[in-house]
N, C-alpha and C positions, 0 to 999 in steps of 0.2 A: 503492499500500500503505500502510493507515494505520500510525501508529507510537505504538506507548503512551507516555505520559509517564510521565516516573519523577517519582516524589512527592519532596516536600520534606523535610528534615531537622525530626522535633519538636523541641519544647526538651530533651528529656530526651537523644537522640539529638546533637544541636546543639551540647549541656556535653559529651560525650564526644570528639566530635572537635576540639572547639576544644583542651580539654585537650590532645590530641594534638598540634595544631599549636602549641600555647607550646612544649610538651617539646623539639622540633624547631625553630624559630622559625621556619617557614614560615607565609608570610603568607597571610591568610584576609577575603574581601569577604562579608559576611552583608549579603542582600537578602530585606526581608519589609514588606508595607505598615504604616502608621501602628498602635502599640497593640500590639502582638503579643508584646511582652516583649523583642525581640534587644537594646536594653541592657542589662537589666537581668540576660541569659542571660550577654553580652557581661563584666561587671562580675562577675557572681558568680562566675564562671571566675577570674578574677584574685584573687578568697580565697579557690578552693580550690585551687589549684597554690601557694600564699601568693606572690604575686608583686606590685609594686606596679603600680599601674594609671594611666595617665598620660592625662585624656581630654582629645583638642583636636576643636574645631569647626571644617573651615576655610572653612564658610560664612561667617564673619563673620574669617576671619581673612585677612591680606596673604599675598604670595609672601614677603617676609620673613620671617616668622615661620618659616619653613620653610629661608629660606637664608641668614641674617643680615643685619643693618643694615651699609649699606655706611660706612664712614668711611676718612679720609684715614690714608694711611701712609706709610713710605722704604722701600725695597727696601737689599739690602745696600750699593749702590752711592751712596747718600744720594737718589735718584730719587722723586719722587711718584708713588702707585701706591694703588691701594683696594683697600681688602680688605672682607670680609664678618666682623661680629662678630656671634657666633651670642650666642642671649639666651632664655632664658625655656625653651621646651619641648625646643628644639634642645638647648641649653646642658645638660638635663639627658642627653639623647639621648647625648651625646657625651663626659660625665663618669661617667656611671654605671657602679660597681664591681657592681651586682647583677642578677640576670634584672628586665628590666621587661617591661609590654605596652604599647605605643602604640595606643590606641584612637583612631579617629578618626570621629567622627559624623555622620549625615548627609551622606558624601562625594558622595554625587551633587548636592547643591544648590550644590558650591563651586563659584567658576569656575574656568575653564579655566588659566587661568594659576596659581593655587594647584594644581590637581591636577598640574600637570606639576614644581613646585617639591618635593610630595611622590614624582612617580614618582624622583628621584634617592635619594631617601632610601631607598626600600624596596627598589629594585633593586640599588643599587651603595651604598647604605651610606655614601654620602659625598655632598659637598657646599661647592662655594668650598672646598675645600680642608680642610674640615672633616671627620671621619669618624668612624663611630659603629661598636660593637663587634656584628656581625652578630649573632654567639654568645650575646648578651646579651639584644637587642631584638626582641620578638616585633609587627610590624605586624597590628592587625586592624581593620579597617572595618566600619562599617554605613550602609545606603542604604534608603531608598523606592524602590521601580519608578517608572518611567515615567507608568505609566496610574493610579498612585495620585494623581494632582494635588496634589502635597505640594512642589513646585517643581525637579524632580528634571530635570535637561535633559540626562543624560548625563554618562555618563564618557569619558574618550580610550580610544581602543583602545590603546595600550602603556601608558596606568595599568591598564586590565583585563586585560591580560595579564600585568600583576607578581602578583595576585593567584589565588587558589585562590577562585571564586565557589558560595556557596550557599546554598540558598533555606531562609527556616525557614517551618514550617509548624503551622498551628492546631493542637494537642491538648487534645481535650477529657479525658481522663484526665492528662495533664501539668499543665493547671490545676487539675483537680479536687486533688490529690496539694500541688501549690503553695498551693490555697487552705487546706487545713487544717493546712498548717506551717505559714500565716500566719493562724490564725483568725478564715478569713473565716466570715460568717454563716452555720451550715450550711441555714438554708431556700435563701439563695441557692446553695450548692453544688445543693442536693436541683432547683432551677429550670433549674440548666444544665445538670446529669443529663438530665431532662424534656425538656429545647428545646436540645440541644445545636448546633442549625444555626444559634442564636441567640446565643454565644458570641463567633463573628464575622462578623458582618455587613457590612462596611465597605462603604460607600456612597460615593464622594466628589461632592461638591454643592457647587453655590458659594453654595447656602444657607447663615446661620451655624445651625447643628445640629451636633448628633452622631450617632454609630451605635453601633450596639453592637459592641465589643471586646475584649480579655482585658483592658486597663489602663483601659476606663472603668467593667467591670463589677467589678473590683477596687475601682476607688473607690468604685462604690455601696457594697460592702461594708465600707469604710473607715467612712462615713458612717452603716451604721446600726450599725457596732459601737462609734463616738463618740458615739451616744444621738440621732440624726437622729429631730426631732417627725417622730408620724404625719401633722399637716398638712401637713405639706414633702415628703413622699414623693412624690408624683405630680410636682410638679416638678422635684424632685433628683434623680428617675431620669430624668426627659425630660432636663434638664439634662448628661447625661452619656449618655445609651445612645438619646433621641430616641424620639417618642411611643407607639411602637407598641410597643416594649420596654417605658417606664412603664405604660403599661396593663395589658398582660398580668401584668408581674412584681404587680405592685399588685394583681390581682384573684387571685392566688395567695397573695398575704402575708395577704388578710383568708382567704379558706381556713385557711390555715396557722394562722394566730390561734386560729382556733374549733374547732381539735384539742385532746384535752388536751393540758396540759402533763404533758413528761417523767416526774418526779415520778408522777404519776398511771397511766401507761402501764407503768412498773417496777413499783410495786405492784401492779397489779391487770391484769394480762397476758391475763387470761381474757375480763375484762371490760370493758375499757377501749375507746374506742370507735374504728372504724378507719375512716378514709376511704377509697373508689374511686376517688378521683381520683388520678390516676398520678402527678405531680407532686408531691402531698402523699406517697403512699407514701415516695416518691424523697427526700423531703427528711429524713423520719422515719427513714427507714436511715441517714443520715448523722450525723442527733443520737444516736442512741443509739447508733454506732458511735463516737461518744465520750464516751458516758456508761458505757459496759458495762465493768464488771470483774470480777474472780474470782466475789464474792459476788454480782452480779445476773446473770451471763449466763443462766444457767437462765430466771430470767423475761424479760428481753430476747428468749430465743430463741421461748418459748413466744407471746409479741405475735406476732414475723415471721414463725412458724409459720399464722398467721391472715392474713398477707399475701402477693402473689402469689410464688412461687419467684425470681423473678429482683431482687426485691427484698432477699431476703436474700445477695444474690452481689452487690449493691452495698454491703449490709452488711459481708460478711468484706473486701470490697475496702479498703475506707474501714478498718474495724478493722484490718487488718493491717498498712495502712500507717500507720496513726496510733500501735501498735505496734511498731512495725517497731524502734525503738532504746533501750526501755526494757528492762531485765535480765529475763530469765526467770522469774523470783517475780513479775514485776508484770506480765506480758505474759500477755495474756487466750487469746492463740493458741497455750499451753502447756496449755491446761485440756484438761480429758475432755473437759466440754459443748462444744467447742469442737470439736475433733476431730469426736467424732461428727455434730454441725453438719454440718461442712465434707465429710466423706464423704458424707452422706445429696445434698445438693448438689451431689454432684463431676458428675454429669452435666450440670448445666446451666453450672457453672465452663468 
């Protein structure tokens, strides 16, 4: 009998779950391929819950980093003994008076001896006579999978049993929300909407090349926003996401740049050029979502009515997200034109 695979958590759901875990100081292990944003999500949770986050990389650590440094001492009878002196991150875990998140990144790459040292802290909250306040410290770890060819040898069974293990799944909608919030180029967002399968096409290889993933695509957006010269685009895109992605995205950009600019579209919505290329239509929807306001919404809708209905839905999703934190008197979703348009597109939504 075939069993249905349980999907992983999208970035938005993972943030919600981690916030719950932190609230209750439950340890969690997040598993995902390279470049999908697990570290960034965990770090953002620390900001959301207003807790300090201590980042540690056990792959470059020694067992003494988590056990303490052995040093000679005397017991109550004056006999020679050895004790472990806490330092660094361990010292902070022991002395903290406020809730903190102890983030163990790339855990699966750590040597077994380091994993074992951390295991005692995670489960018992004590090691070599030193104790941490388990009500103040939340352990969150992240790792790639063994199939990702990222140097992961696995985790010790007793280490795994200390965590709730969850998998992170790539979500185009969550990435688009993040991209708008971080001012990624609208043409890049439109391209990802049109070719969602390219958002994460991670392919482990021994070749010295990259493949598309959310982190690499976001870096392409950063390069574009920083003014990447056009003559360097093809090589820059290839360097981040591989040759196939570079060729396709460069071709898309050439088409997009041949379209009328947004000012022309808003000023002359009935006569401005309309592209038959779906990828261009998606990009224009995102661009208009950033440009729309109470003064130009009627013209924007006039232009959108010349495009397929699903493009209008994309526009409404993006515009609603962009306007979600604006006051009502500046929020285009409270206008009469918006209400009428969304009602007309209700069957598509």
